[in-house]
PDB file of N, CA, C and O in Angstrom, chain B, residues numbered from 101:
ATOM      1  N   MET B 101       0.981  -1.036  -0.156  1.00  0.00           N
ATOM      2  CA  MET B 101       0.160   0.021  -0.092  1.00  0.00           C
ATOM      3  C   MET B 101       1.043   1.288  -0.128  1.00  0.00           C
ATOM      4  O   MET B 101       2.146   1.404   0.407  1.00  0.00           O
ATOM      5  N   GLU B 102       0.372   2.229  -0.853  1.00  0.00           N
ATOM      6  CA  GLU B 102       1.594   3.675  -1.254  1.00  0.00           C
ATOM      7  C   GLU B 102       1.099   4.266   0.066  1.00  0.00           C
ATOM      8  O   GLU B 102       0.148   3.854   0.731  1.00  0.00           O
ATOM      9  N   ILE B 103       2.005   5.436   0.369  1.00  0.00           N
ATOM     10  CA  ILE B 103       1.631   6.259   1.395  1.00  0.00           C
ATOM     11  C   ILE B 103       0.621   7.230   0.754  1.00  0.00           C
ATOM     12  O   ILE B 103      -0.295   7.563   1.507  1.00  0.00           O
ATOM     13  N   SER B 104       0.605   7.814  -0.641  1.00  0.00           N
ATOM     14  CA  SER B 104      -0.097   8.389  -1.171  1.00  0.00           C
ATOM     15  C   SER B 104      -1.566   8.296  -0.930  1.00  0.00           C
ATOM     16  O   SER B 104      -2.268   9.260  -0.625  1.00  0.00           O
ATOM     17  N   LEU B 105      -2.050   6.878  -1.112  1.00  0.00           N
ATOM     18  CA  LEU B 105      -3.323   6.228  -1.012  1.00  0.00           C
ATOM     19  C   LEU B 105      -3.656   6.652   0.527  1.00  0.00           C
ATOM     20  O   LEU B 105      -4.725   7.214   0.769  1.00  0.00           O
ATOM     21  N   LEU B 106      -2.953   6.441   1.303  1.00  0.00           N
ATOM     22  CA  LEU B 106      -3.278   6.641   2.921  1.00  0.00           C
ATOM     23  C   LEU B 106      -3.646   8.202   3.165  1.00  0.00           C
ATOM     24  O   LEU B 106      -4.606   8.548   3.854  1.00  0.00           O
ATOM     25  N   LEU B 107      -2.619   9.244   2.410  1.00  0.00           N
ATOM     26  CA  LEU B 107      -2.812  10.450   2.695  1.00  0.00           C
ATOM     27  C   LEU B 107      -4.172  10.751   1.936  1.00  0.00           C
ATOM     28  O   LEU B 107      -5.003  11.421   2.549  1.00  0.00           O
ATOM     29  N   LYS B 108      -4.488  10.292   0.583  1.00  0.00           N
ATOM     30  CA  LYS B 108      -5.592  10.608   0.164  1.00  0.00           C
ATOM     31  C   LYS B 108      -7.013  10.260   1.012  1.00  0.00           C
ATOM     32  O   LYS B 108      -7.978  11.007   1.177  1.00  0.00           O
ATOM     33  N   ILE B 109      -6.828   8.938   1.472  1.00  0.00           N
ATOM     34  CA  ILE B 109      -7.994   8.663   2.640  1.00  0.00           C
ATOM     35  C   ILE B 109      -8.194   9.529   3.818  1.00  0.00           C
ATOM     36  O   ILE B 109      -9.336   9.759   4.214  1.00  0.00           O
ATOM     37  N   VAL B 110      -7.149  10.026   4.408  1.00  0.00           N
ATOM     38  CA  VAL B 110      -6.963  10.878   5.308  1.00  0.00           C
ATOM     39  C   VAL B 110      -7.582  12.426   4.952  1.00  0.00           C
ATOM     40  O   VAL B 110      -8.266  12.959   5.826  1.00  0.00           O
ATOM     41  N   GLY B 111      -7.391  13.007   3.919  1.00  0.00           N
ATOM     42  CA  GLY B 111      -7.945  13.930   3.173  1.00  0.00           C
ATOM     43  C   GLY B 111      -9.278  13.932   3.079  1.00  0.00           C
ATOM     44  O   GLY B 111      -9.933  14.884   3.502  1.00  0.00           O
ATOM     45  N   VAL B 112      -9.907  12.728   2.438  1.00  0.00           N
ATOM     46  CA  VAL B 112     -11.348  12.698   2.338  1.00  0.00           C
ATOM     47  C   VAL B 112     -11.997  12.650   3.599  1.00  0.00           C
ATOM     48  O   VAL B 112     -13.128  13.128   3.687  1.00  0.00           O
ATOM     49  N   GLY B 113     -11.339  12.044   4.777  1.00  0.00           N
ATOM     50  CA  GLY B 113     -11.895  11.527   5.971  1.00  0.00           C
ATOM     51  C   GLY B 113     -12.000  13.283   6.785  1.00  0.00           C
ATOM     52  O   GLY B 113     -12.912  13.642   7.529  1.00  0.00           O
ATOM     53  N   MET B 114     -11.146  13.884   6.486  1.00  0.00           N
ATOM     54  CA  MET B 114     -11.016  15.028   7.260  1.00  0.00           C
ATOM     55  C   MET B 114     -12.059  16.085   6.576  1.00  0.00           C
ATOM     56  O   MET B 114     -12.657  16.882   7.298  1.00  0.00           O
ATOM     57  N   ILE B 115     -12.230  16.071   5.374  1.00  0.00           N
ATOM     58  CA  ILE B 115     -13.142  16.881   4.432  1.00  0.00           C
ATOM     59  C   ILE B 115     -14.591  16.602   4.988  1.00  0.00           C
ATOM     60  O   ILE B 115     -15.386  17.474   5.338  1.00  0.00           O
ATOM     61  N   VAL B 116     -14.802  15.232   5.011  1.00  0.00           N
ATOM     62  CA  VAL B 116     -15.907  14.645   5.185  1.00  0.00           C
ATOM     63  C   VAL B 116     -16.320  14.879   6.699  1.00  0.00           C
ATOM     64  O   VAL B 116     -17.525  14.966   6.936  1.00  0.00           O
ATOM     65  N   ALA B 117     -15.529  14.974   7.605  1.00  0.00           N
ATOM     66  CA  ALA B 117     -15.640  15.416   9.133  1.00  0.00           C
ATOM     67  C   ALA B 117     -16.083  16.833   9.354  1.00  0.00           C
ATOM     68  O   ALA B 117     -16.872  17.193  10.227  1.00  0.00           O
ATOM     69  N   VAL B 118     -15.578  17.482   8.602  1.00  0.00           N
ATOM     70  CA  VAL B 118     -15.712  18.910   8.975  1.00  0.00           C
ATOM     71  C   VAL B 118     -16.968  19.285   7.958  1.00  0.00           C
ATOM     72  O   VAL B 118     -17.563  20.325   8.240  1.00  0.00           O
ATOM     73  N   ALA B 119     -17.389  18.608   6.905  1.00  0.00           N
ATOM     74  CA  ALA B 119     -18.728  18.911   6.677  1.00  0.00           C
ATOM     75  C   ALA B 119     -19.561  18.428   7.329  1.00  0.00           C
ATOM     76  O   ALA B 119     -20.641  19.001   7.474  1.00  0.00           O
ATOM     77  N   HIS B 120     -19.308  17.324   7.862  1.00  0.00           N
ATOM     78  CA  HIS B 120     -20.709  16.806   8.821  1.00  0.00           C
ATOM     79  C   HIS B 120     -20.955  17.588   9.760  1.00  0.00           C
ATOM     80  O   HIS B 120     -22.101  17.930  10.052  1.00  0.00           O
ATOM     81  N   GLN B 121     -19.753  18.038  10.454  1.00  0.00           N
ATOM     82  CA  GLN B 121     -20.001  18.968  11.737  1.00  0.00           C
ATOM     83  C   GLN B 121     -20.848  20.196  11.439  1.00  0.00           C
ATOM     84  O   GLN B 121     -21.687  20.677  12.200  1.00  0.00           O
ATOM     85  N   ILE B 122     -20.473  20.699  10.065  1.00  0.00           N
ATOM     86  CA  ILE B 122     -20.998  22.129   9.812  1.00  0.00           C
ATOM     87  C   ILE B 122     -22.358  22.029   9.518  1.00  0.00           C
ATOM     88  O   ILE B 122     -23.119  22.919   9.897  1.00  0.00           O
ATOM     89  N   LEU B 123     -22.911  20.715   8.668  1.00  0.00           N
ATOM     90  CA  LEU B 123     -24.390  20.363   8.380  1.00  0.00           C
ATOM     91  C   LEU B 123     -25.061  20.134   9.645  1.00  0.00           C
ATOM     92  O   LEU B 123     -26.240  20.434   9.834  1.00  0.00           O
ATOM     93  N   CYS B 124     -24.117  19.466  10.725  1.00  0.00           N
ATOM     94  CA  CYS B 124     -25.110  19.000  11.951  1.00  0.00           C
ATOM     95  C   CYS B 124     -25.144  20.182  12.734  1.00  0.00           C
ATOM     96  O   CYS B 124     -25.967  20.164  13.648  1.00  0.00           O
ATOM     97  N   LYS B 125     -24.469  21.185  12.608  1.00  0.00           N
ATOM     98  CA  LYS B 125     -24.576  22.665  13.557  1.00  0.00           C
ATOM     99  C   LYS B 125     -25.686  23.326  12.826  1.00  0.00           C
ATOM    100  O   LYS B 125     -26.477  24.055  13.425  1.00  0.00           O
ATOM    101  N   ALA B 126     -25.775  23.084  11.489  1.00  0.00           N
ATOM    102  CA  ALA B 126     -26.851  24.002  10.596  1.00  0.00           C
ATOM    103  C   ALA B 126     -28.218  23.361  10.938  1.00  0.00           C
ATOM    104  O   ALA B 126     -29.249  24.033  10.889  1.00  0.00           O
ATOM    105  N   GLY B 127     -28.214  22.158  11.257  1.00  0.00           N
ATOM    106  CA  GLY B 127     -29.532  21.433  11.515  1.00  0.00           C
ATOM    107  C   GLY B 127     -29.901  20.542  10.490  1.00  0.00           C
ATOM    108  O   GLY B 127     -31.089  20.220  10.457  1.00  0.00           O
ATOM    109  N   ARG B 128     -29.136  20.075   9.646  1.00  0.00           N
ATOM    110  CA  ARG B 128     -29.391  19.576   8.554  1.00  0.00           C
ATOM    111  C   ARG B 128     -28.499  18.009   8.730  1.00  0.00           C
ATOM    112  O   ARG B 128     -27.413  17.700   8.239  1.00  0.00           O
ATOM    113  N   GLU B 129     -29.197  17.400   9.402  1.00  0.00           N
ATOM    114  CA  GLU B 129     -28.850  15.919   9.797  1.00  0.00           C
ATOM    115  C   GLU B 129     -28.601  15.189   8.631  1.00  0.00           C
ATOM    116  O   GLU B 129     -27.517  14.675   8.356  1.00  0.00           O
ATOM    117  N   GLU B 130     -29.864  15.138   7.777  1.00  0.00           N
ATOM    118  CA  GLU B 130     -29.944  14.336   6.648  1.00  0.00           C
ATOM    119  C   GLU B 130     -29.033  14.489   5.623  1.00  0.00           C
ATOM    120  O   GLU B 130     -28.717  13.508   4.948  1.00  0.00           O
ATOM    121  N   GLN B 131     -28.489  15.760   5.376  1.00  0.00           N
ATOM    122  CA  GLN B 131     -27.390  15.894   4.622  1.00  0.00           C
ATOM    123  C   GLN B 131     -26.380  15.706   5.034  1.00  0.00           C
ATOM    124  O   GLN B 131     -25.440  15.539   4.256  1.00  0.00           O
ATOM    125  N   ALA B 132     -26.220  15.669   6.240  1.00  0.00           N
ATOM    126  CA  ALA B 132     -24.773  15.483   6.911  1.00  0.00           C
ATOM    127  C   ALA B 132     -24.631  13.767   6.815  1.00  0.00           C
ATOM    128  O   ALA B 132     -23.514  13.275   6.655  1.00  0.00           O
ATOM    129  N   THR B 133     -25.816  12.929   6.921  1.00  0.00           N
ATOM    130  CA  THR B 133     -25.808  11.281   6.826  1.00  0.00           C
ATOM    131  C   THR B 133     -25.322  11.219   5.487  1.00  0.00           C
ATOM    132  O   THR B 133     -24.360  10.504   5.208  1.00  0.00           O
ATOM    133  N   MET B 134     -25.890  11.887   4.672  1.00  0.00           N
ATOM    134  CA  MET B 134     -25.563  11.897   3.226  1.00  0.00           C
ATOM    135  C   MET B 134     -24.040  11.856   2.839  1.00  0.00           C
ATOM    136  O   MET B 134     -23.496  10.905   2.277  1.00  0.00           O
ATOM    137  N   VAL B 135     -23.406  13.076   3.239  1.00  0.00           N
ATOM    138  CA  VAL B 135     -22.261  13.381   3.125  1.00  0.00           C
ATOM    139  C   VAL B 135     -21.176  12.151   3.573  1.00  0.00           C
ATOM    140  O   VAL B 135     -20.204  11.735   2.942  1.00  0.00           O
ATOM    141  N   SER B 136     -21.687  11.736   4.857  1.00  0.00           N
ATOM    142  CA  SER B 136     -20.686  10.538   5.557  1.00  0.00           C
ATOM    143  C   SER B 136     -20.751   9.342   4.559  1.00  0.00           C
ATOM    144  O   SER B 136     -19.733   8.710   4.277  1.00  0.00           O
ATOM    145  N   ILE B 137     -21.979   9.045   4.028  1.00  0.00           N
ATOM    146  CA  ILE B 137     -22.037   7.948   3.446  1.00  0.00           C
ATOM    147  C   ILE B 137     -21.273   7.930   1.869  1.00  0.00           C
ATOM    148  O   ILE B 137     -20.842   6.951   1.259  1.00  0.00           O
ATOM    149  N   ALA B 138     -21.276   9.541   1.417  1.00  0.00           N
ATOM    150  CA  ALA B 138     -20.918   9.516   0.122  1.00  0.00           C
ATOM    151  C   ALA B 138     -19.274   9.476   0.495  1.00  0.00           C
ATOM    152  O   ALA B 138     -18.521   9.020  -0.365  1.00  0.00           O
ATOM    153  N   GLY B 139     -18.805   9.873   1.561  1.00  0.00           N
ATOM    154  CA  GLY B 139     -17.250   9.835   1.620  1.00  0.00           C
ATOM    155  C   GLY B 139     -16.699   8.302   2.115  1.00  0.00           C
ATOM    156  O   GLY B 139     -15.536   7.951   1.914  1.00  0.00           O
ATOM    157  N   MET B 140     -17.584   7.546   2.711  1.00  0.00           N
ATOM    158  CA  MET B 140     -17.361   6.119   2.851  1.00  0.00           C
ATOM    159  C   MET B 140     -17.486   5.241   1.280  1.00  0.00           C
ATOM    160  O   MET B 140     -16.931   4.159   1.091  1.00  0.00           O
ATOM    161  N   VAL B 141     -18.288   5.928   0.290  1.00  0.00           N
ATOM    162  CA  VAL B 141     -18.299   5.133  -1.036  1.00  0.00           C
ATOM    163  C   VAL B 141     -16.816   5.573  -1.821  1.00  0.00           C
ATOM    164  O   VAL B 141     -16.063   4.776  -2.380  1.00  0.00           O
ATOM    165  N   ILE B 142     -16.645   6.836  -1.721  1.00  0.00           N
ATOM    166  CA  ILE B 142     -15.512   7.437  -2.254  1.00  0.00           C
ATOM    167  C   ILE B 142     -14.206   6.565  -1.635  1.00  0.00           C
ATOM    168  O   ILE B 142     -13.386   6.181  -2.469  1.00  0.00           O
ATOM    169  N   VAL B 143     -14.028   6.316  -0.572  1.00  0.00           N
ATOM    170  CA  VAL B 143     -12.891   5.432   0.094  1.00  0.00           C
ATOM    171  C   VAL B 143     -12.900   4.259  -0.304  1.00  0.00           C
ATOM    172  O   VAL B 143     -11.863   3.659  -0.587  1.00  0.00           O
ATOM    173  N   LEU B 144     -14.177   3.702  -0.397  1.00  0.00           N
ATOM    174  CA  LEU B 144     -14.147   2.212  -0.752  1.00  0.00           C
ATOM    175  C   LEU B 144     -13.793   2.169  -2.325  1.00  0.00           C
ATOM    176  O   LEU B 144     -13.296   1.106  -2.700  1.00  0.00           O
ATOM    177  N   LEU B 145     -13.935   2.943  -3.079  1.00  0.00           N
ATOM    178  CA  LEU B 145     -13.783   3.030  -4.502  1.00  0.00           C
ATOM    179  C   LEU B 145     -12.433   3.222  -4.510  1.00  0.00           C
ATOM    180  O   LEU B 145     -11.832   2.464  -5.272  1.00  0.00           O
ATOM    181  N   MET B 146     -11.692   4.092  -3.826  1.00  0.00           N
ATOM    182  CA  MET B 146     -10.109   4.006  -3.894  1.00  0.00           C
ATOM    183  C   MET B 146      -9.421   2.981  -3.560  1.00  0.00           C
ATOM    184  O   MET B 146      -8.298   2.768  -4.019  1.00  0.00           O
ATOM    185  N   LEU B 147     -10.223   1.951  -2.417  1.00  0.00           N
ATOM    186  CA  LEU B 147      -9.479   0.676  -2.128  1.00  0.00           C
ATOM    187  C   LEU B 147      -9.816  -0.287  -2.986  1.00  0.00           C
ATOM    188  O   LEU B 147      -9.253  -1.351  -2.727  1.00  0.00           O
ATOM    189  N   VAL B 148     -10.664  -0.318  -4.093  1.00  0.00           N
ATOM    190  CA  VAL B 148     -11.104  -1.477  -4.639  1.00  0.00           C
ATOM    191  C   VAL B 148      -9.873  -2.113  -5.473  1.00  0.00           C
ATOM    192  O   VAL B 148      -9.995  -3.335  -5.560  1.00  0.00           O
ATOM    193  N   ASP B 149      -8.867  -1.668  -6.026  1.00  0.00           N
ATOM    194  CA  ASP B 149      -7.700  -2.031  -6.408  1.00  0.00           C
ATOM    195  C   ASP B 149      -7.028  -2.871  -5.311  1.00  0.00           C
ATOM    196  O   ASP B 149      -6.766  -4.063  -5.470  1.00  0.00           O
ATOM    197  N   GLU B 150      -6.776  -2.216  -4.241  1.00  0.00           N
ATOM    198  CA  GLU B 150      -5.872  -2.747  -3.394  1.00  0.00           C
ATOM    199  C   GLU B 150      -6.573  -3.978  -2.750  1.00  0.00           C
ATOM    200  O   GLU B 150      -5.915  -4.942  -2.358  1.00  0.00           O
ATOM    201  N   ILE B 151      -8.130  -3.908  -2.637  1.00  0.00           N
ATOM    202  CA  ILE B 151      -8.530  -5.221  -1.987  1.00  0.00           C
ATOM    203  C   ILE B 151      -8.610  -6.487  -3.063  1.00  0.00           C
ATOM    204  O   ILE B 151      -8.679  -7.648  -2.662  1.00  0.00           O
ATOM    205  N   SER B 152      -8.592  -6.081  -4.699  1.00  0.00           N
ATOM    206  CA  SER B 152      -8.525  -7.265  -5.407  1.00  0.00           C
ATOM    207  C   SER B 152      -6.847  -7.655  -5.558  1.00  0.00           C
ATOM    208  O   SER B 152      -6.377  -8.719  -5.962  1.00  0.00           O
ATOM    209  N   ARG B 153      -6.276  -6.699  -5.197  1.00  0.00           N
ATOM    210  CA  ARG B 153      -4.807  -7.291  -5.408  1.00  0.00           C
ATOM    211  C   ARG B 153      -4.641  -8.199  -3.843  1.00  0.00           C
ATOM    212  O   ARG B 153      -3.874  -9.156  -3.736  1.00  0.00           O
ATOM    213  N   LEU B 154      -5.358  -7.777  -2.908  1.00  0.00           N
ATOM    214  CA  LEU B 154      -5.033  -8.715  -1.746  1.00  0.00           C
ATOM    215  C   LEU B 154      -5.665 -10.153  -1.934  1.00  0.00           C
ATOM    216  O   LEU B 154      -5.114 -11.173  -1.520  1.00  0.00           O
ATOM    217  N   PHE B 155      -6.917 -10.131  -2.621  1.00  0.00           N
ATOM    218  CA  PHE B 155      -7.367 -11.447  -2.922  1.00  0.00           C
ATOM    219  C   PHE B 155      -6.657 -12.034  -3.918  1.00  0.00           C
ATOM    220  O   PHE B 155      -7.007 -13.214  -3.931  1.00  0.00           O
ATOM    221  N   ALA B 156      -5.756 -11.814  -4.851  1.00  0.00           N
ATOM    222  CA  ALA B 156      -5.239 -12.103  -5.913  1.00  0.00           C
ATOM    223  C   ALA B 156      -3.862 -13.071  -4.929  1.00  0.00           C
ATOM    224  O   ALA B 156      -3.527 -14.240  -5.115  1.00  0.00           O
ATOM    225  N   THR B 157      -3.364 -12.193  -4.013  1.00  0.00           N
ATOM    226  CA  THR B 157      -2.349 -12.560  -3.201  1.00  0.00           C
ATOM    227  C   THR B 157      -2.843 -13.976  -2.626  1.00  0.00           C
ATOM    228  O   THR B 157      -2.311 -15.059  -2.868  1.00  0.00           O
ATOM    229  N   ILE B 158      -3.799 -13.784  -1.938  1.00  0.00           N
ATOM    230  CA  ILE B 158      -4.423 -15.121  -1.086  1.00  0.00           C
ATOM    231  C   ILE B 158      -4.800 -16.104  -2.047  1.00  0.00           C
ATOM    232  O   ILE B 158      -4.737 -17.280  -1.689  1.00  0.00           O
ATOM    233  N   ARG B 159      -5.182 -15.835  -3.207  1.00  0.00           N
ATOM    234  CA  ARG B 159      -5.357 -16.926  -4.077  1.00  0.00           C
ATOM    235  C   ARG B 159      -3.864 -17.558  -4.470  1.00  0.00           C
ATOM    236  O   ARG B 159      -3.726 -18.748  -4.187  1.00  0.00           O
ATOM    237  N   THR B 160      -3.015 -17.050  -4.940  1.00  0.00           N
ATOM    238  CA  THR B 160      -1.627 -17.480  -5.050  1.00  0.00           C
ATOM    239  C   THR B 160      -1.117 -18.435  -3.926  1.00  0.00           C
ATOM    240  O   THR B 160      -0.504 -19.475  -4.165  1.00  0.00           O
ATOM    241  N   LEU B 161      -1.391 -18.038  -2.826  1.00  0.00           N
ATOM    242  CA  LEU B 161      -0.643 -18.039  -1.599  1.00  0.00           C
ATOM    243  C   LEU B 161      -1.240 -19.521  -1.266  1.00  0.00           C
ATOM    244  O   LEU B 161      -0.412 -20.377  -0.954  1.00  0.00           O
ATOM    245  N   PHE B 162      -2.298 -19.798  -1.299  1.00  0.00           N
ATOM    246  CA  PHE B 162      -3.101 -20.921  -1.140  1.00  0.00           C
ATOM    247  C   PHE B 162      -3.466 -21.932  -2.426  1.00  0.00           C
ATOM    248  O   PHE B 162      -3.949 -23.056  -2.289  1.00  0.00           O
ATOM    249  N   GLY B 163      -3.124 -21.281  -3.740  1.00  0.00           N
ATOM    250  CA  GLY B 163      -3.052 -22.089  -4.780  1.00  0.00           C
ATOM    251  C   GLY B 163      -4.618 -22.408  -5.095  1.00  0.00           C
ATOM    252  O   GLY B 163      -5.018 -23.524  -5.424  1.00  0.00           O
ATOM    253  N   LEU B 164      -5.317 -21.432  -4.966  1.00  0.00           N
ATOM    254  CA  LEU B 164      -6.852 -21.552  -5.284  1.00  0.00           C
ATOM    255  C   LEU B 164      -7.127 -21.154  -6.918  1.00  0.00           C
ATOM    256  O   LEU B 164      -8.269 -21.184  -7.378  1.00  0.00           O
TER     257      LEU B 164
END
């Protein structure tokens, strides 16, 4: 795993956390929840390649 990917994930997390707090203080809890869910989806999409590489390594390790 590259350090740049980790820094991107941290950046997305910080932006989502700030946006969530701002929306909650403004009384828009529904939009804050949607921002949190969107942030999780973005991070998962960033990790898809790493997860597929993990499964490929496990398959080769166990000879499946």
